[in-house]
N, C-alpha and C positions, 0 to 999 in steps of 0.2 A: 885953663883948667874948669872944666865944670863941676856941678854940684856932685854928680854922682861919683866923679874921680877923687873929690876932697873927701867925700863919705868912705869910700871904698879905701883911703889911705887912713883915715883916721880910726874907724871901727875896729879893725885888728890889732891896733896899738893901744885901744881905750884902757884895758887893764894894767899893761905897762907904764901908761902914763900914770895910772892912779898909784901904783906901787913905787913908781919914781919920786914921785910928791908925797910919798908916805902919807897917803890919806887911807881910810878905812872906806869901805862901800858905802856905810852910812854917811859920812863925810862927804865923799865924792857926789853921792846922789844929792845930799843938800845943797852942795855948790851949783850943781847943773840945773836944780829944781825939777828933778824928776825922782821916781820913787826908787827905794832899795831894789823891789822887784825888777822894775825896769832895767836898772843898771845891770844886774843880775844877768838877765835875758840877753842885754847887748854884749856883756862881756862873754857869753856862752856862744854867741853867734845866732842865738835863735830870735833875734828881732832886729829889724832893720834900724839903721840910725838915722834920725829925721835931721833934715838941714838945719834946722834952728838950734838943736843939740849940737851937732857937728861944728856949727860956728863958733856956739858957746865954748867948746873945748879948744877950738885954735886961739880964741881971745884970750880965754881965763889962764890957760895953760901955755902960751907962746913963748914961754922961757925954756919950756921943756926941751932937752936934747934931743928926745926921740921925734918929737914935732918938727924940730929945726931940720933933722936929718932926712926929712922927707920934703 
């Protein structure tokens, strides 16, 4: 699996992962080390997910049922 494949699998599920973990946008942005504005743009598909943030999501939320399903 290459970088782009991981990004393509994680990005559309970002909001679902956040709601599954019961985090607000502020909390999720803080955990990932990004601004809330960036998180909103990512969730709306207006910005491309960086490899660094994609890896952080996979590592921090590895217990997520959504991530495990893909």
